[in-house]
KOLLODREN-375678 format. One line per 10 residues: number of its first residue (from 1); their letters; for each residue x, y, z of C-alpha. Coordinates in Angstrom, 1 decimal. Layout:
! KOLLODREN-375678
NUM = a = X Y Z | ...
! end
This chain:
! KOLLODREN-375678
1 = mklrdiivtk = 10.8 5.2 10.2 | 12.6 3.4 7.4 | 12.0 3.6 3.7 | 11.3 -0.1 3.6 | 8.5 0.5 6.2 | 6.9 2.8 3.6 | 7.8 1.5 0.1 | 5.8 -1.4 -1.1 | 8.1 -3.8 -2.9 | 5.4 -5.0 -5.3
11 = aiipaltnsk = 4.7 -1.3 -6.2 | 8.2 -0.5 -7.5 | 8.2 0.3 -11.2 | 11.8 0.5 -12.5 | 10.6 1.7 -15.9 | 7.6 4.0 -15.9 | 5.8 4.0 -19.3 | 4.1 7.4 -19.0 | 5.7 10.8 -19.4 | 2.7 12.9 -18.4
21 = rdlaigelld = 2.2 13.7 -14.8 | -1.3 12.5 -14.3 | -0.7 9.3 -16.2 | 2.5 8.6 -14.3 | 0.6 9.1 -11.0 | -2.1 6.8 -12.3 | 0.5 4.2 -13.2 | 2.0 4.3 -9.6 | -1.5 4.1 -8.1 | -2.2 1.1 -10.3
31 = sliaagivaa = 0.9 -0.6 -8.8 | -0.4 -0.1 -5.3 | -3.8 -1.5 -6.4 | -2.0 -4.5 -8.0 | -0.1 -5.0 -4.7 | -3.4 -5.2 -2.8 | -2.8 -2.0 -0.8 | -5.9 -0.2 -2.0 | -9.0 -1.5 -3.8 | -9.5 -0.9 -7.5
41 = esraqllket = -12.8 0.7 -6.8 | -11.0 3.6 -5.0 | -8.8 4.4 -8.0 | -10.8 7.3 -9.4 | -11.2 8.9 -5.9 | -7.5 8.6 -5.0 | -6.4 9.8 -8.4 | -8.7 12.8 -8.2 | -7.5 13.7 -4.7 | -3.8 13.4 -5.7
51 = iarerkgstg = -4.3 15.5 -8.9 | -6.2 18.1 -6.8 | -3.2 18.2 -4.4 | -0.9 18.8 -7.4 | -2.9 21.7 -8.6 | -2.4 23.5 -5.3 | 1.3 23.3 -5.8 | 3.6 20.9 -7.5 | 5.2 18.1 -5.5 | 8.0 18.1 -8.0
61 = fghgvavpha = 10.6 19.8 -5.8 | 13.5 19.8 -8.2 | 16.6 17.7 -8.8 | 14.5 15.3 -10.9 | 12.3 14.0 -8.1 | 8.6 14.3 -7.1 | 6.6 13.0 -4.2 | 2.9 13.2 -5.2 | 0.7 12.2 -2.3 | -2.7 12.0 -0.8
71 = ktslvtkpca = -4.2 11.6 2.7 | -7.0 9.1 2.8 | -9.1 7.0 5.1 | -8.4 4.0 2.8 | -5.0 3.2 4.3 | -4.0 2.6 8.0 | -0.3 3.4 7.6 | 1.8 5.3 5.1 | 2.6 3.3 2.0 | 4.3 4.3 -1.3
81 = aigvsstgve = 5.1 3.2 -4.8 | 8.3 4.2 -6.5 | 8.6 4.8 -10.3 | 11.7 5.6 -12.3 | 11.5 7.1 -15.7 | 14.4 7.0 -18.2 | 12.9 9.8 -20.4 | 11.5 12.0 -17.6 | 8.0 13.0 -16.6 | 6.7 16.6 -17.2
91 = fnsldrqpvf = 5.7 17.5 -13.6 | 5.7 21.3 -13.4 | 8.6 21.0 -10.9 | 9.9 23.9 -9.0 | 13.1 23.9 -11.2 | 11.0 23.4 -14.4 | 13.0 20.2 -15.1 | 11.6 16.8 -15.9 | 11.2 14.3 -13.0 | 13.0 11.0 -13.3
101 = alvfmlspls = 12.1 9.4 -9.9 | 8.6 9.6 -8.3 | 7.5 8.4 -4.9 | 3.7 8.2 -4.8 | 2.6 8.1 -1.2 | -0.7 7.5 0.5 | -1.1 8.3 4.2 | -3.9 7.8 6.7 | -6.1 10.8 7.1 | -6.5 10.0 10.8
111 = dpeahlname = -2.7 10.1 11.5 | -1.0 13.3 10.5 | 2.1 12.5 12.5 | 2.6 9.3 10.6 | 2.3 11.3 7.3 | 4.9 13.8 8.5 | 7.3 11.0 9.6 | 6.9 9.2 6.3 | 7.4 12.4 4.3 | 10.5 13.3 6.4
121 = tvfgalsqep = 11.9 9.8 5.7 | 11.3 10.1 1.9 | 12.5 13.6 1.6 | 15.6 12.8 3.7 | 16.6 10.1 1.1 | 15.6 12.2 -1.9 | 17.6 15.2 -0.7 | 20.8 13.2 -1.0 | 22.4 13.4 -4.5 | 23.9 9.9 -4.4
131 = frrflrqarn = 20.4 8.4 -3.5 | 18.8 10.2 -6.4 | 21.6 9.2 -8.8 | 21.5 5.5 -7.9 | 17.7 5.5 -8.0 | 17.8 7.0 -11.5 | 20.3 4.3 -12.5 | 18.1 1.4 -11.2 | 17.2 -1.0 -13.9 | 15.1 -3.5 -11.9
141 = vddvttllde = 13.2 -4.0 -8.6 | 16.3 -5.6 -7.0 | 18.4 -2.5 -7.7 | 15.8 -0.3 -6.0 | 15.3 -2.6 -3.0 | 19.1 -2.8 -2.5 | 19.3 1.0 -2.5 | 16.5 1.2 0.0 | 18.1 -1.3 2.3 | 21.5 0.4 2.1
151 = tdtapspr = 19.9 3.8 2.8 | 17.9 2.4 5.8 | 21.1 0.9 7.3 | 23.4 3.8 6.7 | 24.3 6.0 9.6 | 22.1 9.2 9.7 | 24.0 12.2 8.3 | 24.3 14.8 11.1
! end
């Protein structure tokens, strides 16, 4: 699975406006709604499910990144929004540091394997320091899509 298979280009936010976790997640969810991925009527349900997931354990895994996510019957394949914050989002991360890059993912409830594959793809990229650095430096959607394309075509580190 490639990042471009998961990340919705119309749901890339190179300058998140919210610095609070729940509001930033809502902003990313709104970008998926605006992109036509999920219906606006499902916003409250999806936000509630995602925040409930966060309360079980933060998806801010350190190094300035977080991957909030929810499994839902409202999508048929994994899809994600990316948000970049220049000031940082308070996310209760494992390292207690602010988050500067968020990947908000929705996965089909009926396909746990697709969810795991998508998470592996996203975590694989976010675990690389150069990817995190270039994502944090992105100033527009083109910067982010170029990074995604380069990551997708790079040889797998083994």
